C-alpha positions as a printed NumPy array, in Angstrom:
array([[  0.   ,   0.   ,   0.   ],
       [  2.848,   2.339,   0.829],
       [  4.386,   1.706,  -2.608],
       [  1.06 ,   2.614,  -4.2  ],
       [  0.786,   5.82 ,  -2.17 ],
       [  4.35 ,   6.828,  -3.039],
       [  3.617,   6.428,  -6.745],
       [  0.61 ,   8.741,  -6.42 ],
       [ -2.091,   6.079,  -6.255],
       [ -4.911,   7.119,  -3.947],
       [ -5.303,   4.993,  -0.81 ],
       [ -9.023,   5.754,  -0.828],
       [-10.643,   2.955,  -2.801],
       [-12.312,   4.061,  -5.984],
       [-14.755,   1.505,  -7.32 ],
       [-13.647,   0.541, -10.831],
       [-16.311,   0.339, -13.555],
       [-17.183,  -2.749, -15.544],
       [-15.163,  -3.307, -18.698],
       [-18.287,  -3.017, -20.919],
       [-18.922,   0.466, -19.456],
       [-15.312,   1.659, -19.448],
       [-14.136,   0.465, -22.885],
       [-16.512,   2.674, -24.931],
       [-15.34 ,   5.704, -22.919],
       [-11.706,   4.921, -23.775],
       [-12.505,   4.298, -27.433],
       [-14.488,   7.556, -27.574],
       [-11.391,   9.429, -26.349],
       [ -9.453,   7.951, -29.272],
       [-11.915,   9.522, -31.735],
       [-10.527,  12.991, -30.95 ],
       [ -6.917,  11.87 , -30.599],
       [ -4.153,  12.192, -33.203],
       [ -4.046,   8.41 , -33.621],
       [ -3.98 ,   7.097, -37.177],
       [ -7.482,   6.169, -38.443],
       [ -6.311,   2.572, -39.015],
       [ -5.225,   2.348, -35.376],
       [ -8.567,   3.675, -34.178],
       [-10.37 ,   1.132, -36.348],
       [ -8.036,  -1.62 , -35.07 ],
       [ -9.051,  -0.883, -31.471],
       [-12.765,  -0.626, -32.328],
       [-12.59 ,  -4.018, -34.039],
       [-10.643,  -5.436, -31.103],
       [-13.337,  -4.227, -28.713],
       [-16.089,  -5.717, -30.855],
       [-14.374,  -9.083, -30.391],
       [-14.114,  -8.563, -26.622],
       [-17.547,  -7.158, -25.838],
       [-19.239, -10.545, -26.286],
       [-16.89 , -12.354, -23.887],
       [-17.302, -12.906, -20.176],
       [-14.568, -10.326, -19.516],
       [-16.903,  -7.538, -20.641],
       [-19.095,  -8.254, -17.631],
       [-16.194,  -8.047, -15.182],
       [-15.14 ,  -5.062, -13.132],
       [-11.707,  -3.775, -14.163],
       [-10.099,  -4.853, -10.897],
       [-11.398,  -8.412, -11.342],
       [ -9.578,  -8.879, -14.628],
       [ -6.439, -10.847, -13.89 ],
       [ -3.746, -12.4  , -16.048],
       [ -5.351, -15.773, -15.372],
       [ -8.765, -14.538, -16.538],
       [ -7.228, -13.211, -19.746],
       [ -5.302, -16.459, -20.343],
       [ -8.548, -18.41 , -19.969],
       [-10.303, -16.203, -22.51 ],
       [-11.574, -18.157, -25.524],
       [-11.522, -16.089, -28.717],
       [-12.394, -17.245, -32.213],
       [-10.245, -16.668, -35.238],
       [ -6.597, -16.701, -36.1  ],
       [ -3.869, -15.716, -33.633],
       [ -3.72 , -12.303, -35.336],
       [ -7.428, -11.716, -34.68 ],
       [ -7.061, -12.895, -31.091],
       [ -4.071, -10.609, -30.562],
       [ -6.093,  -7.676, -31.87 ],
       [ -8.554,  -8.215, -29.024],
       [ -5.777,  -8.759, -26.475],
       [ -3.902,  -5.607, -27.514],
       [ -7.133,  -3.646, -27.28 ],
       [ -7.724,  -5.009, -23.786],
       [ -4.173,  -4.035, -22.855],
       [ -4.723,  -0.442, -24.041],
       [ -8.012,  -0.195, -22.151],
       [ -6.46 ,  -1.509, -18.936],
       [ -3.477,   0.817, -19.339],
       [ -5.924,   3.729, -19.526],
       [ -7.579,   2.398, -16.349],
       [ -4.189,   2.613, -14.605],
       [ -3.714,   6.177, -15.884],
       [ -7.14 ,   7.13 , -14.52 ],
       [ -6.296,   5.381, -11.23 ],
       [ -8.982,   2.729, -11.368],
       [ -6.197,   0.138, -11.188],
       [ -2.842,   0.147,  -9.464],
       [ -1.251,  -1.894, -12.251],
       [ -2.341,  -3.642, -15.405],
       [ -2.298,  -7.451, -15.5  ],
       [  0.217,  -9.045, -17.832],
       [ -1.375, -10.102, -21.079],
       [  0.328, -12.798, -23.14 ],
       [ -0.192, -12.558, -26.877],
       [ -0.748, -15.605, -29.085],
       [  2.041, -16.8  , -31.337],
       [  1.412, -15.566, -34.865],
       [  2.754, -17.423, -37.856],
       [  4.073, -15.318, -40.674],
       [  3.886, -16.099, -44.363],
       [  6.949, -18.025, -45.362],
       [  6.515, -17.945, -49.108],
       [  4.374, -16.604, -51.892],
       [  3.21 , -18.176, -55.105],
       [  5.394, -16.616, -57.777],
       [  5.118, -17.182, -61.534],
       [  7.223, -20.357, -61.443],
       [  5.279, -21.869, -58.545],
       [  1.986, -20.951, -60.207],
       [  3.015, -22.631, -63.464],
       [  4.017, -25.821, -61.625],
       [  0.824, -25.792, -59.559],
       [ -1.397, -25.288, -62.59 ],
       [  0.179, -28.328, -64.281],
       [ -1.147, -30.642, -61.568],
       [ -4.145, -28.758, -60.177],
       [ -7.602, -30.118, -60.895],
       [-10.747, -27.99 , -61.002],
       [-11.829, -25.962, -59.079],
       [ -8.351, -25.473, -57.54 ],
       [ -6.986, -24.425, -60.924],
       [ -9.488, -21.556, -61.221],
       [ -8.994, -20.543, -57.594],
       [ -5.213, -20.273, -58.045],
       [ -5.643, -18.165, -61.177],
       [ -8.156, -15.825, -59.508],
       [ -6.1  , -15.437, -56.343],
       [ -2.934, -14.594, -58.293],
       [ -4.403, -12.506, -61.092],
       [ -6.999, -10.529, -59.133],
       [ -5.407, -10.427, -55.693],
       [ -8.436, -12.045, -54.066],
       [ -8.451, -14.104, -50.917],
       [ -9.779, -17.643, -51.13 ],
       [-13.004, -16.813, -49.277],
       [-13.579, -13.941, -51.712],
       [-13.155, -16.322, -54.651],
       [-15.751, -18.723, -53.267],
       [-18.242, -15.864, -52.786],
       [-17.922, -14.712, -56.4  ],
       [-21.161, -14.429, -58.396],
       [-21.657, -13.961, -62.147],
       [-23.954, -10.984, -61.623],
       [-21.017,  -9.051, -60.123],
       [-18.824,  -9.443, -63.209],
       [-18.832,  -6.344, -65.424],
       [-17.476,  -7.735, -68.693],
       [-17.724,  -4.411, -70.548],
       [-15.422,  -2.703, -68.017],
       [-13.337,  -5.829, -67.29 ],
       [-14.103,  -5.42 , -63.56 ],
       [-15.381,  -7.618, -60.79 ],
       [-17.365,  -6.006, -57.966],
       [-17.082,  -7.776, -54.609],
       [-19.913,  -6.474, -52.382],
       [-18.385,  -8.177, -49.319],
       [-14.743,  -7.411, -50.004],
       [-11.958,  -6.064, -47.871],
       [-12.654,  -2.375, -48.408],
       [-16.127,  -2.645, -46.921],
       [-14.897,  -4.549, -43.888],
       [-12.254,  -1.859, -43.402],
       [-14.923,   0.796, -43.505],
       [-13.724,   2.54 , -46.673],
       [-16.404,   4.312, -48.63 ],
       [-20.029,   3.338, -48.964],
       [-21.456,  -0.115, -49.525],
       [-19.288,  -0.422, -52.596],
       [-16.784,  -2.899, -51.325],
       [-13.982,  -3.638, -53.692],
       [-13.698,  -3.536, -57.428],
       [-11.093,  -5.841, -58.924],
       [ -9.835,  -5.61 , -62.495],
       [-10.323,  -8.764, -64.528],
       [ -6.988,  -9.645, -66.085]])
């Protein structure tokens, strides 16, 4: 307690809010901050992954390293780390505002990086042995820069032959919040 008092932490207990009440306040402060728009969106997306977990219903001082380690999040390690980094930022702000004495340690998931890409040589070799529909998927991924899930969502009505364009109404640009409902338009090679 003495260490806390010496560092400026108030000895008078201040009841910390619940995470679901505190997180939107922190994220709202980011709206007027000089943070990059991508960073702000990163934290908003991270919170949207956290707000449906049991942690959202916990008071800030109840969130421990063990509670975070036990957290079950869907998605790849990168998606999980987005939520964990967001939680870390929120809890750091709670320390700054003196709701917490210190933030619990949050261990990030191990992310695997891409080790190779399909270059022209690899594509040619793959196309020699690939059966349908893998052959078409490889060509679309390489030539149009689509992800595999985007290829499988493709519909004929979104192909604009006269302009040599493909309109993906559910593409990356929409999920990143760019523009209106027009998601991404890919040139047809």
